[in-house]
C-alpha positions as CSV (number, residue, x, y, z in Angstrom):
1,M,26.2,-36.6,-40.2
2,S,23.6,-34.4,-38.6
3,N,20.4,-33.6,-40.4
4,P,21.2,-30.6,-42.7
5,A,17.9,-29.0,-41.8
6,D,18.8,-28.9,-38.2
7,A,22.4,-27.8,-38.6
8,P,23.3,-24.2,-38.7
9,A,23.9,-22.9,-42.2
10,D,27.4,-21.9,-41.3
11,A,27.9,-18.1,-41.2
12,T,24.2,-17.4,-41.8
13,V,23.0,-18.8,-38.5
14,R,23.6,-17.0,-35.2
15,V,23.0,-17.8,-31.6
16,S,19.3,-17.7,-30.6
17,T,18.0,-15.7,-27.7
18,L,17.0,-19.0,-26.1
19,E,20.6,-20.1,-26.2
20,L,21.7,-16.8,-24.7
21,F,19.2,-17.3,-21.9
22,F,20.7,-20.8,-21.4
23,D,24.1,-19.2,-21.1
24,L,23.0,-16.8,-18.5
25,V,21.9,-19.8,-16.3
26,F,25.2,-21.5,-17.0
27,V,27.2,-18.4,-16.0
28,F,25.5,-18.4,-12.7
29,T,27.8,-21.4,-12.0
30,I,30.8,-19.1,-12.7
31,T,29.4,-16.6,-10.2
32,Q,29.1,-19.4,-7.6
33,L,32.5,-20.7,-8.3
34,T,34.0,-17.2,-7.9
35,Q,32.4,-16.8,-4.5
36,L,33.5,-20.3,-3.5
37,F,37.1,-19.5,-4.6
38,A,37.0,-16.1,-2.8
39,D,35.9,-17.8,0.4
40,R,38.8,-20.3,0.2
41,L,41.9,-18.9,-1.6
42,D,44.1,-21.9,-0.9
43,R,45.3,-25.1,-2.5
44,V,42.2,-27.1,-1.5
45,G,39.8,-24.4,-2.7
46,S,41.7,-24.2,-6.0
47,V,41.6,-28.0,-6.6
48,R,37.9,-28.3,-5.8
49,G,37.0,-25.3,-7.9
50,M,39.0,-26.5,-10.9
51,V,37.5,-30.0,-10.7
52,M,34.0,-28.6,-10.6
53,L,34.7,-26.1,-13.4
54,I,36.0,-28.9,-15.7
55,V,33.1,-31.3,-15.2
56,I,30.6,-28.4,-15.5
57,W,32.3,-26.9,-18.6
58,W,32.3,-30.4,-20.3
59,M,28.5,-30.4,-20.2
60,Y,28.2,-26.8,-21.2
61,G,30.4,-27.5,-24.2
62,A,28.2,-30.5,-24.9
63,Y,25.2,-28.2,-25.1
64,A,27.1,-25.8,-27.4
65,W,27.8,-28.7,-29.7
66,L,24.1,-29.8,-29.4
67,T,22.5,-26.5,-30.4
68,N,25.2,-26.1,-33.1
69,A,23.8,-29.2,-34.8
70,V,20.2,-29.3,-33.6
71,A,18.5,-25.9,-33.6
72,P,16.0,-25.4,-30.6
73,N,13.2,-24.6,-33.1
74,S,10.4,-26.8,-31.8
75,R,8.3,-26.8,-28.7
76,M,9.7,-30.2,-27.6
77,R,13.3,-29.1,-28.1
78,R,12.8,-25.8,-26.3
79,G,11.1,-27.7,-23.4
80,L,13.9,-30.1,-23.1
81,L,16.4,-27.3,-23.2
82,L,14.5,-25.7,-20.3
83,V,14.9,-28.9,-18.3
84,G,18.6,-28.8,-19.0
85,M,18.6,-25.2,-17.7
86,G,17.0,-26.5,-14.5
87,G,19.7,-29.0,-14.1
88,F,22.4,-26.4,-14.5
89,L,20.6,-24.2,-12.0
90,A,20.6,-27.0,-9.5
91,I,24.3,-27.5,-10.0
92,A,24.9,-23.8,-9.5
93,L,22.8,-23.6,-6.3
94,A,24.7,-26.6,-4.9
95,I,28.2,-25.3,-5.6
96,P,28.8,-23.5,-2.2
97,D,28.1,-26.8,-0.4
98,A,29.0,-29.2,-3.1
99,F,31.7,-30.8,-0.9
100,G,29.2,-30.8,2.0
101,P,25.5,-31.7,2.3
102,A,24.6,-30.4,-1.2
103,G,26.8,-32.9,-3.1
104,W,23.9,-35.1,-4.0
105,V,22.0,-32.0,-5.5
106,F,25.1,-31.3,-7.7
107,G,25.1,-35.0,-8.8
108,V,21.4,-35.2,-9.6
109,G,21.5,-31.9,-11.5
110,Y,24.5,-33.1,-13.5
111,M,22.7,-36.4,-14.4
112,V,19.7,-34.4,-15.6
113,V,21.8,-32.2,-17.8
114,N,23.6,-35.2,-19.2
115,A,20.3,-37.1,-19.9
116,V,18.7,-34.2,-21.7
117,H,21.7,-33.7,-23.9
118,T,22.0,-37.3,-24.9
119,G,18.2,-37.6,-25.4
120,V,17.9,-34.6,-27.7
121,F,20.9,-35.7,-29.8
122,A,19.5,-39.3,-30.1
123,M,16.1,-37.9,-31.3
124,A,17.3,-35.2,-33.7
125,G,21.1,-35.4,-34.2
126,G,21.0,-37.3,-37.5
127,E,22.5,-40.7,-38.5
128,G,26.1,-39.8,-37.9
129,V,25.5,-38.5,-34.4
130,V,23.4,-41.6,-33.5
131,R,26.2,-43.8,-34.7
132,A,28.6,-41.9,-32.5
133,L,26.2,-42.2,-29.5
134,R,25.9,-46.0,-30.1
135,G,29.6,-46.3,-30.7
136,G,30.5,-45.3,-27.2
137,L,29.8,-41.6,-26.7
138,A,26.5,-42.1,-24.9
139,A,28.1,-44.8,-22.6
140,M,31.1,-42.6,-21.8
141,N,28.8,-39.6,-21.0
142,L,26.7,-41.8,-18.8
143,A,29.8,-43.2,-17.1
144,S,31.1,-39.7,-16.2
145,A,27.7,-38.4,-15.1
146,S,27.3,-41.6,-12.9
147,L,30.7,-40.9,-11.3
148,V,29.5,-37.4,-10.5
149,L,26.2,-38.6,-9.1
150,I,27.8,-41.4,-7.0
151,G,30.5,-39.0,-5.8
152,G,27.8,-36.5,-4.8
153,I,26.2,-39.1,-2.7
154,L,29.3,-40.4,-1.0
155,T,31.3,-38.3,1.4
156,G,34.9,-37.6,2.3
157,P,37.7,-38.1,-0.1
158,W,35.5,-40.3,-2.3
159,R,33.7,-37.3,-3.6
160,L,36.8,-35.5,-4.9
161,G,38.2,-38.8,-6.2
162,L,35.1,-39.8,-8.1
163,W,34.6,-36.3,-9.6
164,T,38.3,-36.4,-10.7
165,A,37.7,-39.8,-12.3
166,A,34.7,-38.3,-14.1
167,L,36.8,-35.6,-15.7
168,L,39.4,-38.2,-16.7
169,V,36.6,-40.1,-18.5
170,Q,35.6,-36.9,-20.2
171,A,39.2,-36.3,-21.2
172,V,39.6,-39.6,-23.0
173,T,36.1,-39.6,-24.5
174,P,36.9,-37.7,-27.7
175,F,39.8,-40.1,-28.5
176,V,37.6,-43.2,-28.4
177,T,34.4,-41.9,-30.0
178,R,33.5,-40.4,-33.4
179,I,33.3,-36.7,-32.7
180,G,33.9,-36.0,-36.4
181,S,30.3,-37.1,-36.9
182,F,29.1,-33.8,-35.3
183,T,28.3,-30.7,-37.4
184,I,30.4,-27.7,-36.6
185,G,28.9,-24.4,-37.9
186,P,31.9,-22.0,-37.3
187,A,29.9,-18.8,-37.1
188,H,27.4,-20.1,-34.5
189,F,30.1,-22.1,-32.6
190,V,32.5,-19.2,-32.2
191,E,29.8,-16.7,-31.3
192,R,28.3,-19.1,-28.7
193,H,31.6,-19.5,-26.8
194,G,32.4,-15.8,-27.2
195,L,29.1,-14.8,-25.5
196,V,30.0,-17.0,-22.5
197,V,33.4,-15.4,-22.2
198,I,32.0,-11.9,-22.4
199,I,29.3,-12.7,-19.8
200,A,31.9,-14.2,-17.5
201,L,34.0,-11.1,-17.9
202,G,30.9,-9.2,-16.9
203,E,30.8,-11.2,-13.7
204,S,34.2,-9.7,-12.9
205,I,32.7,-6.3,-13.1
206,I,29.9,-7.4,-10.7
207,A,32.7,-8.6,-8.4
208,I,33.9,-5.0,-8.1
209,G,30.5,-4.0,-6.8
210,V,30.2,-7.0,-4.5
211,G,33.6,-6.3,-3.0
212,L,32.6,-2.7,-2.2
213,T,29.6,-3.8,-0.2
214,G,29.7,-1.9,3.1
215,V,32.6,0.3,1.9
216,G,32.1,4.0,1.6
217,I,32.5,5.6,-1.8
218,R,35.6,7.7,-1.8
219,A,38.3,8.8,-4.3
220,G,40.6,5.9,-3.7
221,V,37.8,3.3,-4.1
222,I,36.7,4.9,-7.3
223,A,40.2,4.9,-8.7
224,A,40.7,1.2,-7.8
225,A,37.4,0.3,-9.4
226,V,38.4,2.1,-12.6
227,L,41.8,0.3,-12.6
228,A,40.0,-3.1,-12.2
229,L,37.6,-2.2,-15.0
230,T,40.6,-1.3,-17.2
231,V,42.2,-4.7,-16.6
232,I,38.9,-6.4,-17.6
233,Y,38.9,-4.3,-20.7
234,F,42.3,-5.5,-21.7
235,M,41.2,-9.1,-21.0
236,Y,38.2,-8.5,-23.3
237,W,40.4,-7.0,-26.0
238,I,42.8,-9.9,-26.2
239,Y,39.9,-12.2,-27.0
240,F,37.6,-10.0,-29.0
241,G,40.1,-7.7,-30.7
242,G,40.2,-9.9,-33.8
243,D,40.9,-13.5,-32.7
244,D,37.2,-14.4,-32.6
245,E,36.8,-13.4,-36.2
246,L,40.0,-15.2,-37.2
247,A,38.9,-18.3,-35.2
248,E,35.7,-18.5,-37.2
249,R,37.7,-18.3,-40.4
250,A,40.1,-21.0,-39.3
251,L,37.3,-23.4,-38.5
252,H,35.5,-22.5,-41.8
253,E,38.6,-23.3,-43.8
254,T,39.2,-26.6,-42.1
255,A,37.4,-28.8,-44.6
256,D,37.9,-32.2,-43.0
257,P,35.1,-32.8,-40.5
258,R,37.2,-34.8,-38.1
259,R,40.0,-32.2,-38.0
260,R,37.5,-29.4,-37.7
261,A,35.9,-31.1,-34.7
262,R,39.2,-31.8,-33.1
263,R,40.4,-28.2,-33.5
264,A,37.0,-27.0,-32.1
265,L,37.4,-29.4,-29.1
266,I,40.9,-28.2,-28.2
267,A,40.4,-24.5,-28.8
268,F,36.9,-24.0,-27.4
269,G,36.8,-27.0,-25.0
270,W,40.1,-27.5,-23.3
271,A,41.7,-24.1,-23.8
272,H,38.7,-22.4,-22.4
273,I,38.9,-24.2,-19.1
274,P,42.0,-22.3,-17.8
275,L,40.7,-19.2,-19.6
276,L,37.5,-19.3,-17.5
277,F,39.4,-20.3,-14.3
278,G,41.6,-17.3,-14.9
279,I,38.5,-15.0,-15.0
280,I,37.3,-16.7,-11.8
281,A,40.6,-16.2,-10.0
282,F,40.9,-12.6,-11.0
283,A,37.3,-11.8,-10.0
284,A,37.9,-13.5,-6.6
285,G,41.1,-11.4,-6.1
286,V,39.3,-8.2,-7.1
287,K,36.5,-9.0,-4.7
288,K,39.0,-9.3,-1.8
289,I,41.1,-6.3,-2.5
290,I,38.9,-3.7,-4.1
291,G,37.5,-2.3,-0.8
292,H,41.0,-2.0,0.8
293,S,43.0,-1.3,-2.3
294,L,45.4,1.1,-0.6
295,E,46.3,-1.4,2.1
296,H,48.7,-4.3,2.1
297,T,47.2,-7.3,0.3
298,K,47.5,-10.9,1.5
299,P,49.7,-13.1,-0.6
300,S,46.8,-15.3,-1.6
301,Y,44.8,-12.3,-2.9
302,A,47.8,-11.0,-4.9
303,V,48.4,-14.4,-6.4
304,A,44.7,-14.8,-7.3
305,L,44.6,-11.4,-9.0
306,G,47.9,-11.5,-10.9
307,G,47.9,-15.3,-11.4
308,G,44.3,-15.2,-12.7
309,V,45.1,-12.7,-15.4
310,A,48.3,-14.6,-16.3
311,L,46.4,-17.9,-16.6
312,Y,43.8,-16.2,-18.8
313,V,46.3,-14.9,-21.3
314,L,48.3,-18.1,-21.3
315,A,45.0,-20.0,-22.1
316,H,44.4,-17.5,-24.9
317,A,47.9,-18.4,-26.2
318,W,46.8,-22.0,-26.2
319,F,43.6,-21.1,-28.0
320,R,45.6,-19.2,-30.7
321,R,48.1,-21.9,-31.2
322,S,45.5,-24.7,-31.5
323,L,43.8,-22.8,-34.3
324,G,47.0,-21.6,-36.0
325,L,46.2,-17.9,-35.5
326,G,49.8,-16.7,-35.6
327,S,52.2,-15.5,-33.0
328,I,51.7,-16.0,-29.3
329,R,54.5,-13.7,-28.2
330,H,52.1,-11.1,-26.8
331,P,50.2,-13.4,-24.3
332,L,53.5,-15.1,-23.3
333,L,55.2,-11.8,-22.5
334,C,52.0,-10.4,-20.9
335,A,51.7,-13.5,-18.7
336,G,55.3,-13.2,-17.4
337,L,54.9,-9.5,-16.7
338,T,51.6,-10.0,-15.0
339,L,53.0,-12.6,-12.6
340,A,55.8,-10.2,-11.8
341,T,53.1,-7.8,-10.3
342,V,52.4,-10.2,-7.4
343,P,54.9,-8.5,-5.1
344,L,53.2,-5.2,-5.8
345,G,50.1,-6.6,-4.3
346,L,51.9,-7.0,-1.1
347,V,52.3,-3.2,-1.1
348,S,48.7,-2.4,-2.1
349,G,46.0,-3.8,-4.3
350,M,45.9,-0.5,-6.3
351,A,49.6,-0.8,-7.1
352,Q,49.1,-4.3,-8.4
353,L,46.2,-3.3,-10.6
354,A,48.3,-0.5,-12.1
355,G,51.1,-3.0,-12.6
356,V,48.8,-5.4,-14.5
357,I,47.7,-2.6,-16.8
358,A,51.3,-1.7,-17.3
359,A,52.1,-5.4,-18.2
360,F,49.4,-5.3,-20.9
361,L,50.7,-2.0,-22.3
362,I,54.4,-3.1,-22.3
363,A,53.5,-6.3,-24.1
364,W,51.3,-4.4,-26.5
365,Y,54.0,-1.8,-27.5
366,T,56.8,-4.4,-27.4
367,V,55.3,-7.1,-29.7
368,G,52.3,-5.3,-31.1
369,D,48.5,-5.1,-30.6
370,P,47.1,-8.7,-30.5
371,G,43.9,-7.6,-32.2
372,V,45.7,-5.9,-35.1
373,A,48.0,-8.9,-35.4
374,A,45.1,-11.3,-35.5
375,R,43.3,-9.4,-38.3
376,A,46.6,-9.3,-40.3
377,T,47.5,-13.0,-39.9
378,P,45.9,-15.4,-42.4
379,A,44.3,-18.5,-40.8
380,Q,46.1,-21.7,-41.3
381,T,44.2,-24.8,-42.3
């Protein structure tokens, strides 16, 4: 197991300001992916964006596990974390042309991020973590990072193919390595991922302003912006209305280290991928329609807006189910109703935004407030 001196003391240790600073650098990748998706709202853009999000999120998650077990409380650790930030910044800067001339920058940045992560764990992760690294985890991480690097150097279909292979390696890694050797401090772990989600939602608010660039401020524009903000609020409330507290309790009450690590991986690793992509898709849709919200919306814009919210709430249903947090009727109903708003977008963006808000409210008053339900439901171990 990890060195107890380095592991967070469960609920008593919270996310440091350095980790929050790191998260701000990471969320820049979300901003870049949103812009990339907004520029190409089609099947190719969706596939490329999702592949990049998965491989990037894998390494962000790896750093969340790292700082959960190894506190950045020395000059060397802080310095190495800064190097990791530099790698993430390079990745983010390369995203707009990642499938063009900047592919090698994406690959090199990814290799740097991977090397720092493995190096810090090897130096300070404790005996259990070192055994996991020697038992195949380091080799698997190096293999996936190498595929990303080689894919960034090669061109054409090789790039997408190798990056897809990298995420497949990442998907099987937890099943062939000893992730139960890693310390999971529930309070720190839940807070760290929650901060990323709320910062990503903040990027959706920025998308409102970006979408209004060059558009005169008038009553209709202000009304559409307020409607978009209301949708973001409901997305916030589903996640932070009580489920974050209950998730912390569920991890805390999962005594077996292997099972706790597995639940953390599914809930905060895999389930957060579609959750973040839903935020990206919604932000891209808002960016496209907000300045022309009273006009007819292109089908791709309407699908991005409504489908993004639906994907977000479905991912949250997966998150709830993986931790045993109770009923998922609210997100399932909300997702169906939200998808039904896509035809409204063909009438006007404002009509669709109003429809999405109505979907949240109908689900809320039909099956109950998800936040209240979360606080009333005992966690299952």
